[in-house]
Backbone as numpy.savetxt, mean C-alpha at the origin, in Angstrom:
# Nx Ny Nz CAx CAy CAz Cx Cy Cz
14.67 -11.76 6.17 14.23 -10.29 6.21 13.50 -10.02 4.90
12.31 -9.43 5.23 11.32 -8.76 3.95 12.14 -7.60 3.55
12.02 -7.78 2.06 12.19 -6.81 1.31 11.15 -5.60 1.49
11.40 -4.63 1.46 10.69 -3.26 1.73 10.55 -2.40 0.56
9.13 -1.74 0.29 8.94 -0.91 -0.79 8.14 0.18 -0.20
8.18 1.67 -0.80 7.14 2.58 -0.62 6.60 2.54 -2.04
5.26 2.75 -2.02 4.52 2.57 -3.24 3.39 4.04 -3.08
3.48 4.53 -4.08 2.78 6.00 -4.00 1.59 5.66 -5.08
0.41 6.40 -4.66 -0.92 6.16 -5.53 -1.49 4.58 -5.15
-1.14 4.16 -3.98 -1.39 2.89 -3.70 -3.07 2.52 -3.69
-3.93 3.61 -3.79 -5.40 3.26 -3.68 -5.90 3.58 -4.81
-5.18 3.67 -6.06 -5.54 3.95 -7.52 -5.86 2.20 -7.85
-6.10 2.26 -9.18 -6.33 0.84 -9.63 -5.10 0.22 -9.80
-4.17 0.85 -10.71 -2.86 0.37 -10.96 -1.77 0.11 -9.73
-2.00 1.12 -8.94 -1.41 0.91 -7.48 -1.90 -0.03 -6.61
-3.30 -0.16 -6.17 -3.90 -1.22 -5.51 -3.55 -2.70 -5.97
-3.61 -3.12 -7.13 -3.33 -4.25 -7.55 -1.59 -4.40 -7.48
-0.74 -3.34 -7.85 0.52 -3.49 -7.47 0.76 -3.68 -5.98
0.13 -3.30 -5.01 0.56 -3.50 -3.49 0.07 -4.52 -3.39
-1.32 -5.13 -3.89 -1.65 -6.51 -3.38 -0.58 -7.68 -3.81
0.09 -7.58 -5.15 0.85 -8.38 -6.07 2.26 -8.38 -5.09
2.74 -7.33 -4.68 3.97 -7.23 -3.83 3.69 -7.77 -2.55
2.79 -7.57 -1.50 2.31 -8.27 -0.48 2.29 -9.73 -0.56
1.65 -10.27 -1.82 1.56 -11.75 -1.73 3.08 -12.22 -2.21
3.85 -11.70 -2.54 5.22 -11.97 -2.86 5.97 -11.75 -1.73
5.56 -11.17 -0.79 6.53 -11.38 0.65 7.06 -10.05 1.05
6.86 -9.09 0.22 7.49 -7.45 0.36 6.57 -7.00 1.82
7.56 -5.94 2.49 6.83 -5.07 3.33 6.45 -4.07 2.61
5.15 -3.85 2.32 4.79 -2.77 1.61 4.17 -1.78 2.59
4.87 -0.34 2.01 4.23 0.87 2.73 3.72 1.83 1.73
2.36 2.20 1.76 1.69 2.90 0.96 1.71 4.46 1.36
2.14 5.16 0.25 1.86 6.66 0.49 0.31 7.07 -0.23
-0.46 7.50 0.75 -1.91 7.73 0.33 -2.26 9.05 0.89
-3.57 9.66 0.19 -4.23 11.10 0.75 -5.30 10.41 1.29
-5.97 9.29 0.80 -7.20 8.98 1.58 -7.35 7.55 2.51
-6.86 7.70 3.80 -6.76 7.11 4.53 -7.91 5.97 4.78
-8.91 6.44 4.49 -10.13 5.56 4.35 -10.32 4.38 3.52
-9.88 5.00 2.24 -9.78 4.11 1.07 -8.57 3.01 1.54
-7.57 3.20 1.93 -6.41 2.35 2.36 -7.15 1.48 3.07
-7.78 1.88 4.32 -8.06 0.78 5.08 -9.20 -0.13 4.71
-10.10 0.29 3.64 -10.94 -0.42 3.23 -10.50 -1.76 1.90
-9.31 -0.81 1.36 -8.71 -1.93 0.01 -7.62 -2.65 0.66
-6.71 -1.93 1.17 -5.22 -2.76 1.54 -5.04 -3.33 2.71
-5.54 -2.36 3.87 -5.36 -3.04 5.19 -5.35 -4.68 5.39
-6.32 -5.29 4.66 -6.38 -6.64 4.94 -5.27 -7.62 4.34
-4.29 -6.53 3.52 -3.01 -7.36 3.06 -2.00 -7.05 4.02
-2.22 -6.26 4.59 -0.99 -5.80 5.82 -0.07 -4.99 5.44
-0.85 -3.60 4.41 0.30 -2.59 4.08 0.01 -1.61 4.85
1.21 -1.16 5.26 1.36 0.21 6.31 0.83 1.52 5.74
0.65 2.43 6.27 0.28 3.73 6.00 1.68 4.84 6.10
1.54 5.39 5.19 2.67 6.67 5.00 1.77 7.72 4.32
1.05 8.83 5.29 0.27 9.84 4.90 0.94 10.50 4.02
0.23 11.36 3.02 0.94 12.19 2.11 0.16 13.70 2.86
1.27 14.43 3.21 0.75 15.68 3.70 0.94 17.03 2.79
0.82 16.56 1.58 1.02 17.83 0.29 -0.42 18.21 -0.03
């Protein structure tokens, strides 16, 4: 079973690299983001799930 992680700020510089590294290591990554379009461009190819921030 894949280890799961919820990552905030995943479309920022550090968060993006962190999400990519976790995905490569086999983690099931869910990203909490404000900009869904940016997630689609940057992280969707890595299989990162979306958790939309409603704040």
